[in-house]
Backbone bond lengths (Angstrom), bond angles and torsions (degrees), N, CA, C in turn:
res aa  C-N    CA-C-N  psi(-1)  N-CA   C-N-CA  omega(-1)  CA-C   N-CA-C  phi
1 M - - - 1.462 - - 1.522 109.28 -
2 A 1.319 116.09 142.94 1.462 121.16 -178.32 1.534 110.90 -59.51
3 R 1.319 114.88 150.60 1.457 120.03 177.97 1.517 109.99 -68.78
4 L 1.324 115.88 133.37 1.456 121.62 -179.99 1.526 110.67 -108.22
5 Q 1.325 115.72 148.30 1.449 121.00 175.24 1.526 109.51 -74.64
6 A 1.329 116.48 164.81 1.463 121.49 -174.80 1.527 111.76 -56.32
7 E 1.335 116.54 -42.49 1.463 119.31 -178.32 1.529 111.56 -68.79
8 E 1.330 117.50 -30.70 1.465 120.71 176.79 1.530 110.54 -71.53
9 L 1.325 116.51 -40.12 1.460 120.15 177.10 1.528 111.11 -63.32
10 A 1.329 117.05 -40.11 1.467 120.40 178.62 1.524 111.05 -64.85
11 T 1.328 116.02 -38.14 1.468 120.00 178.25 1.517 110.66 -66.43
12 R 1.325 117.17 -41.84 1.462 119.77 177.33 1.525 111.23 -61.66
13 R 1.334 117.42 -42.07 1.467 120.43 178.08 1.517 110.81 -61.46
14 A 1.337 117.18 -39.97 1.468 120.52 179.69 1.525 110.68 -60.86
15 Y 1.330 116.87 -43.73 1.463 119.19 178.44 1.529 111.70 -69.08
16 D 1.326 117.42 -39.86 1.467 119.89 178.24 1.527 110.89 -62.17
17 D 1.325 116.29 -43.09 1.465 121.02 -173.68 1.524 112.67 -77.06
18 H 1.331 117.71 -25.32 1.471 120.46 -173.13 1.530 112.56 -123.90
19 A 1.316 117.07 23.12 1.464 119.84 -175.50 1.522 113.71 -55.27
20 P 1.339 120.61 -48.72 1.472 119.06 -176.99 1.525 113.57 -61.44
21 E 1.342 117.48 -44.52 1.468 118.24 -178.93 1.523 111.61 -71.01
22 W 1.329 117.86 -33.54 1.469 119.59 175.28 1.515 110.19 -62.79
23 A 1.320 117.13 -45.37 1.464 120.76 -178.07 1.523 111.71 -62.37
24 L 1.321 117.47 -34.88 1.462 120.42 -179.34 1.521 112.37 -62.01
25 T 1.329 116.80 -30.83 1.468 120.23 -177.34 1.529 112.42 -99.87
26 H 1.331 117.15 1.60 1.469 120.78 -178.60 1.531 110.26 -134.74
27 D 1.321 116.31 44.47 1.461 119.61 -173.41 1.526 112.59 -123.07
28 E 1.321 116.96 24.49 1.464 120.37 -178.17 1.523 110.23 -73.55
29 P 1.347 118.07 115.29 1.468 119.28 179.25 1.528 110.92 -60.34
30 G 1.315 116.30 142.49 1.454 119.98 177.85 1.510 114.17 68.86
31 F 1.339 117.94 25.50 1.466 121.00 -177.35 1.527 111.20 -56.64
32 W 1.334 116.20 -39.34 1.458 121.72 -178.99 1.529 110.85 -102.78
33 R 1.306 117.97 38.10 1.477 121.70 -171.97 1.531 112.13 -54.12
34 E 1.324 117.62 -50.31 1.466 120.15 -177.66 1.519 111.13 -66.71
35 E 1.323 116.37 -41.55 1.461 119.88 179.98 1.528 110.80 -66.30
36 M 1.332 116.79 -37.94 1.455 118.84 179.71 1.523 111.22 -68.62
37 A 1.326 117.22 -33.27 1.465 119.88 176.22 1.534 110.38 -64.00
38 T 1.329 116.62 -41.20 1.462 119.93 176.37 1.522 110.86 -63.97
39 F 1.329 116.32 -42.67 1.455 121.14 179.14 1.536 110.70 -60.99
40 E 1.336 116.85 -42.76 1.462 120.71 179.37 1.530 111.18 -64.34
41 A 1.327 116.81 -34.55 1.467 119.54 177.09 1.529 110.87 -67.06
42 M 1.333 116.45 -33.89 1.462 120.52 178.12 1.525 111.96 -77.51
43 L 1.325 116.37 -32.03 1.467 121.82 -175.54 1.525 109.35 -145.17
44 P 1.328 118.04 90.78 1.462 120.04 -179.08 1.527 111.91 -65.97
45 P 1.336 118.09 145.60 1.463 121.23 171.03 1.533 109.08 -62.01
46 P 1.336 118.66 155.55 1.469 128.48 10.50 1.519 113.97 -99.71
47 A 1.304 118.59 49.59 1.459 121.91 179.34 1.535 110.24 -60.34
48 Y 1.337 115.67 160.47 1.463 121.94 -179.04 1.526 108.42 -93.14
49 V 1.341 116.33 116.56 1.470 123.02 -172.09 1.526 110.45 -115.99
50 L 1.322 115.50 139.40 1.458 123.21 173.53 1.524 108.83 -105.68
51 E 1.332 116.90 128.81 1.462 120.79 172.45 1.519 109.21 -104.13
52 I 1.320 115.72 128.59 1.465 121.80 176.06 1.523 107.14 -101.70
53 G 1.331 116.20 113.36 1.459 121.23 -175.78 1.511 110.99 90.16
54 A 1.322 116.54 62.86 1.461 121.04 -175.70 1.520 112.79 -69.72
55 G 1.336 117.05 -23.15 1.458 119.91 179.39 1.511 112.29 57.26
56 A 1.326 116.01 -135.56 1.463 121.60 -178.26 1.525 112.55 -89.13
57 G 1.328 117.53 6.41 1.454 120.25 172.87 1.511 116.08 97.13
58 R 1.327 117.91 9.68 1.466 119.27 -178.43 1.524 111.83 -60.78
59 D 1.328 117.50 -54.74 1.463 120.25 -178.15 1.525 111.25 -71.94
60 A 1.331 116.59 -30.55 1.464 119.91 175.33 1.524 110.54 -58.16
61 A 1.334 116.46 -42.29 1.464 120.08 179.87 1.529 110.62 -60.85
62 D 1.327 117.09 -41.19 1.464 120.42 -179.91 1.529 111.55 -69.45
63 L 1.329 116.63 -41.03 1.466 120.20 -179.66 1.529 110.82 -66.13
64 I 1.315 116.70 -42.22 1.461 120.35 179.69 1.525 110.33 -68.33
65 A 1.336 116.89 -41.09 1.469 119.98 178.12 1.518 111.52 -62.41
66 A 1.337 116.81 -30.61 1.464 120.51 178.57 1.524 112.09 -72.88
67 G 1.337 116.70 -15.51 1.459 120.12 176.66 1.511 115.10 109.18
68 Y 1.339 118.00 7.33 1.454 119.95 178.96 1.530 111.44 -75.89
69 R 1.315 116.43 146.80 1.455 122.35 162.94 1.521 106.33 -78.48
70 Y 1.315 117.77 136.46 1.460 120.18 -160.64 1.523 112.34 -136.64
71 T 1.344 115.13 138.33 1.458 123.64 162.56 1.519 107.29 -132.17
72 G 1.326 116.59 134.37 1.457 120.88 177.79 1.513 110.90 -123.51
73 I 1.328 116.52 141.52 1.459 120.89 176.42 1.526 109.35 -121.99
74 D 1.333 115.46 153.16 1.462 121.25 173.93 1.519 107.83 -158.36
75 F 1.337 116.15 147.98 1.462 118.94 179.85 1.518 112.67 -87.63
76 S 1.347 117.96 -4.04 1.461 122.41 -179.09 1.527 110.17 -103.78
77 E 1.324 116.18 112.56 1.465 119.86 176.84 1.523 110.67 -65.51
78 G 1.336 117.05 -32.71 1.457 119.93 177.95 1.512 112.30 -61.37
79 M 1.325 117.06 -42.86 1.452 120.31 178.23 1.530 111.09 -68.77
80 L 1.327 116.78 -40.77 1.459 119.20 -178.70 1.523 112.36 -67.24
81 T 1.326 117.33 -28.69 1.466 119.49 175.03 1.525 109.97 -59.01
82 L 1.327 116.79 -41.95 1.464 120.97 178.10 1.526 111.05 -68.48
83 A 1.331 116.87 -41.49 1.466 120.39 179.44 1.517 111.00 -61.32
84 R 1.333 117.25 -41.59 1.467 120.70 -179.38 1.513 111.79 -69.17
85 Q 1.333 117.20 -33.36 1.459 119.85 174.90 1.525 111.06 -66.23
86 R 1.301 115.15 -38.13 1.464 120.34 -178.56 1.528 111.77 -73.19
87 L 1.326 116.48 -40.41 1.466 122.08 -174.41 1.531 108.77 -131.80
88 P 1.329 117.13 75.23 1.474 120.01 -172.96 1.520 114.34 -64.25
89 R 1.315 118.10 -20.11 1.467 120.13 -179.74 1.533 112.95 -92.78
90 A 1.310 116.90 -7.66 1.463 120.10 -177.29 1.523 111.02 -78.52
91 C 1.326 115.56 158.36 1.466 122.88 -179.50 1.528 109.53 -95.60
92 F 1.325 116.80 108.09 1.457 122.38 176.95 1.525 109.17 -119.27
93 R 1.330 116.29 143.03 1.453 121.71 179.49 1.527 110.16 -128.68
94 H 1.345 115.87 134.29 1.459 121.72 177.49 1.521 108.03 -86.59
95 M 1.321 116.70 100.69 1.454 121.53 -176.99 1.518 109.82 -164.56
96 T 1.322 116.41 164.93 1.458 121.11 176.66 1.522 109.42 -93.90
97 V 1.306 115.57 165.78 1.466 120.03 176.04 1.521 110.79 -62.14
98 Y 1.331 116.80 -29.44 1.467 120.24 -178.79 1.526 112.11 -69.29
99 D 1.344 117.25 -18.46 1.461 121.75 -178.41 1.523 113.33 -88.11
100 L 1.320 117.75 -1.26 1.457 120.14 -178.96 1.527 110.59 -64.11
101 P 1.364 116.09 150.02 1.461 127.70 -1.73 1.524 111.74 -84.90
102 P 1.359 118.41 158.98 1.468 120.59 174.75 1.530 109.65 -60.43
103 L 1.312 115.91 148.30 1.460 120.28 -177.42 1.527 111.99 -63.29
104 D 1.342 116.80 -29.99 1.465 119.92 -178.10 1.524 111.96 -100.62
105 A 1.345 116.11 19.65 1.465 120.57 -178.12 1.520 110.51 -74.91
106 P 1.334 115.70 158.69 1.462 117.58 168.67 1.530 108.74 -63.50
107 A 1.318 117.32 168.50 1.459 119.86 -178.19 1.518 111.05 -52.29
108 L 1.322 116.60 -46.58 1.461 121.83 178.91 1.522 109.20 -149.96
109 Y 1.329 116.41 145.02 1.461 121.03 174.97 1.525 109.73 -85.07
110 E 1.332 114.66 158.56 1.463 121.17 -178.82 1.518 112.90 -97.19
111 G 1.311 117.54 -9.61 1.456 122.13 178.21 1.520 110.00 -173.63
112 F 1.342 116.68 169.50 1.465 119.51 179.02 1.526 110.26 -146.70
113 W 1.318 114.25 160.04 1.462 123.69 -178.21 1.523 107.59 -134.25
114 A 1.334 117.85 123.13 1.467 122.32 -178.03 1.523 108.72 -139.32
115 A 1.316 116.06 75.50 1.466 121.94 -175.93 1.533 109.78 -91.34
116 C 1.325 116.42 107.11 1.466 122.78 174.86 1.526 112.31 60.33
117 S 1.330 115.88 39.91 1.467 120.69 173.95 1.525 110.85 -115.30
118 L 1.322 117.32 -42.76 1.464 119.89 -179.66 1.519 112.53 -69.63
119 L 1.320 117.56 -11.22 1.464 120.10 176.75 1.524 112.00 -69.13
120 H 1.344 117.66 -11.00 1.464 120.92 175.23 1.528 112.00 -93.07
121 I 1.325 117.69 -0.12 1.461 121.24 179.52 1.532 109.69 -83.69
122 P 1.333 118.81 127.58 1.471 119.51 175.69 1.524 110.75 -55.96
123 R 1.304 115.49 144.57 1.462 119.32 -177.89 1.536 111.40 -57.34
124 S 1.323 117.07 -32.37 1.463 120.49 179.98 1.526 112.73 -68.89
125 R 1.344 117.43 -15.04 1.471 120.72 -176.82 1.528 112.70 -114.09
126 I 1.337 118.08 3.31 1.464 118.65 -175.11 1.531 111.36 -63.46
127 G 1.324 117.59 -36.14 1.455 119.81 177.66 1.519 111.15 -62.92
128 E 1.320 116.64 -42.40 1.468 121.42 177.87 1.524 110.89 -59.92
129 A 1.337 116.23 -43.36 1.461 120.50 -179.86 1.525 111.60 -66.20
130 L 1.320 117.23 -45.80 1.460 120.29 -178.70 1.529 111.62 -65.14
131 R 1.310 116.96 -37.72 1.467 119.26 178.57 1.518 111.53 -67.44
132 A 1.333 117.09 -34.45 1.467 120.35 176.89 1.525 110.67 -65.08
133 I 1.334 116.77 -40.96 1.467 120.19 177.14 1.518 110.14 -64.83
134 R 1.331 116.21 -45.93 1.467 119.54 -178.38 1.521 112.02 -58.88
135 K 1.308 116.61 -34.57 1.459 122.52 -178.31 1.540 111.41 -61.51
136 C 1.338 116.89 -23.36 1.461 121.63 -176.34 1.527 113.74 -88.90
137 L 1.324 118.10 -5.60 1.460 121.13 -163.86 1.520 113.19 -112.49
138 I 1.325 114.62 144.79 1.453 121.51 167.14 1.527 108.59 -66.31
139 C 1.324 118.00 142.73 1.461 121.09 177.09 1.524 109.92 -56.53
140 G 1.312 116.51 132.03 1.455 121.90 -178.27 1.514 114.44 91.75
141 S 1.335 117.57 -6.44 1.466 120.81 -178.96 1.525 111.06 -61.27
142 P 1.339 117.71 135.33 1.460 120.19 177.97 1.517 112.06 -84.90
143 G 1.315 114.72 160.38 1.448 120.46 176.00 1.509 111.30 -153.90
144 F 1.329 115.08 160.43 1.467 122.34 176.92 1.515 108.44 -121.45
145 I 1.326 116.23 132.11 1.466 122.68 177.90 1.523 108.25 -132.17
146 A 1.325 117.07 130.70 1.463 121.85 173.73 1.526 108.88 -118.43
147 M 1.336 115.19 127.00 1.459 122.38 179.74 1.530 108.97 -123.22
148 K 1.327 116.25 171.25 1.459 121.62 173.95 1.530 109.66 -95.76
149 Q 1.330 116.26 134.86 1.457 120.21 178.69 1.525 110.02 -82.27
150 G 1.324 115.60 138.20 1.450 120.41 177.68 1.512 109.76 157.25
151 S 1.320 115.31 -160.07 1.463 120.72 -178.97 1.523 109.63 -133.14
152 G 1.324 114.79 145.29 1.456 120.27 174.10 1.513 113.11 81.80
153 E 1.323 115.00 -162.73 1.459 122.52 -179.32 1.510 108.79 -156.24
154 G 1.323 116.45 159.46 1.453 120.12 -179.98 1.507 111.65 165.01
155 V 1.318 115.89 -174.06 1.464 123.05 -176.93 1.519 109.62 -94.08
156 S 1.322 115.50 136.00 1.468 121.48 179.91 1.522 108.65 -152.34
157 D 1.351 116.25 152.28 1.464 117.87 172.76 1.521 111.44 -87.26
158 A 1.337 117.63 -9.46 1.467 123.50 176.87 1.523 112.01 48.04
159 G 1.330 115.56 38.77 1.456 119.95 178.44 1.511 114.62 82.75
160 Q 1.329 117.72 -2.53 1.462 121.77 179.06 1.526 107.14 -102.23
161 R 1.335 115.99 95.61 1.464 121.60 -172.15 1.527 111.86 -54.89
162 N 1.335 114.97 137.45 1.466 122.72 177.84 1.523 113.50 63.89
163 M 1.333 117.18 22.61 1.462 120.27 179.51 1.519 108.93 -134.87
164 E 1.306 115.66 72.67 1.462 120.05 -178.37 1.527 110.16 -79.50
165 R 1.335 114.13 133.00 1.460 121.35 -179.86 1.520 109.17 -136.77
166 F 1.320 115.29 163.78 1.454 121.61 177.43 1.528 109.64 -85.96
167 F 1.341 115.95 135.26 1.457 121.67 177.68 1.526 109.43 -131.52
168 A 1.331 114.83 146.56 1.465 121.46 167.84 1.522 107.34 -115.31
169 W 1.318 116.40 130.85 1.454 121.74 179.74 1.530 109.11 -107.16
170 W 1.318 116.16 145.46 1.465 121.37 -174.63 1.518 111.28 -135.07
171 Q 1.312 115.89 150.02 1.452 122.55 165.93 1.528 108.28 -90.29
172 R 1.316 115.93 154.69 1.459 119.62 -174.43 1.524 112.53 -56.27
173 E 1.324 116.25 -48.05 1.459 119.99 -174.31 1.527 111.77 -64.05
174 E 1.336 117.02 -40.51 1.465 118.30 -176.27 1.525 111.33 -73.91
175 F 1.351 117.80 -33.82 1.460 117.07 176.79 1.526 110.60 -72.88
176 A 1.324 117.47 -36.56 1.465 119.81 174.90 1.522 110.36 -59.29
177 D 1.331 117.59 -39.41 1.461 121.22 177.32 1.531 110.60 -63.59
178 A 1.338 116.90 -41.47 1.461 120.20 178.60 1.525 110.72 -62.51
179 L 1.328 117.00 -39.63 1.459 120.44 176.84 1.526 111.03 -61.52
180 L 1.310 116.32 -47.67 1.463 120.52 -177.94 1.524 112.00 -63.53
181 R 1.321 117.37 -35.53 1.467 120.74 -179.42 1.524 112.42 -72.62
182 N 1.334 116.76 -16.61 1.463 119.73 -171.48 1.526 113.89 -124.57
183 G 1.340 115.49 29.29 1.457 118.80 166.75 1.509 117.38 100.20
184 F 1.344 117.86 16.51 1.461 120.12 -178.48 1.523 111.55 -131.00
185 E 1.315 115.13 147.12 1.455 122.53 170.71 1.524 108.58 -107.70
186 V 1.320 117.55 139.60 1.471 121.62 178.41 1.526 108.43 -85.19
187 A 1.334 115.95 118.35 1.462 120.88 177.83 1.524 110.61 -83.23
188 S 1.332 117.01 -41.32 1.469 121.99 177.78 1.524 107.83 -165.42
189 W 1.330 115.25 167.72 1.452 119.95 176.49 1.516 108.82 -152.93
190 H 1.329 116.58 159.40 1.461 121.27 172.98 1.526 108.32 -158.15
191 K 1.325 115.71 167.06 1.452 121.41 175.78 1.514 109.38 -100.30
192 A 1.331 115.53 142.10 1.459 122.07 173.24 1.526 106.35 -132.07
193 G 1.317 116.79 93.56 1.454 120.45 -172.44 1.516 109.59 65.48
194 S 1.336 116.16 -125.17 1.460 120.67 178.84 1.529 112.23 -89.34
195 R 1.319 116.82 5.70 1.466 120.79 -176.84 1.520 111.39 -96.52
196 L 1.308 115.09 143.18 1.472 122.56 169.62 1.525 107.23 -102.35
197 C 1.326 116.00 122.23 1.445 121.50 -176.09 1.520 109.71 -111.64
198 F 1.315 115.76 124.42 1.465 121.69 -177.68 1.527 110.31 -118.98
199 F 1.324 115.93 131.43 1.460 121.49 165.79 1.518 106.41 -103.30
200 V 1.318 115.36 125.98 1.459 120.66 -172.69 1.531 110.10 -128.25
201 R 1.318 114.88 168.34 1.472 121.75 170.74 1.523 108.28 -132.84
202 A 1.331 114.45 143.29 1.458 120.62 175.93 1.511 109.54 -68.36
203 A 1.320 117.33 122.58 1.461 121.42 -177.16 1.529 110.51 -77.76
């Protein structure tokens, strides 16, 4: 597994140590209903989709139910234990985004889903993460990314008591620039509360 910075290791420990209670408060089916409908319009099932940050399997369940062929990765074994219990037939891999592509992956994926996972990547490593994702994709492949709007980076419990994690916050223009510099075109974007949601295509 790729070497992680101290703040990334602390975030992984937080998810490993608090996976069950985190999942209880983040298990609303269809949470990304509108975004998933847009994603399906860009890439109809049964395309092969990679999820970055599978967590406890909430979005995996929706993607698989929609008919996608699916692989999900997460750096937290605690979270993946829950995902595997929920979806025992699904393909989950314990790895970081920096380790992409999985050794047993298809040659290239047709799309990707990264809802509130890349927000834990230090700003100094976002280019590395985006390039690793791009390396897995067919040219033109669509993807969904949700980030937190704001400035800077640091540790926060983000409303989840006793679960401090590292977050990077971005403004729309600067994250769009990071996407363009690292192999992606922005197809559209919108705000969902404090989240910045981007639909992109691999350039």
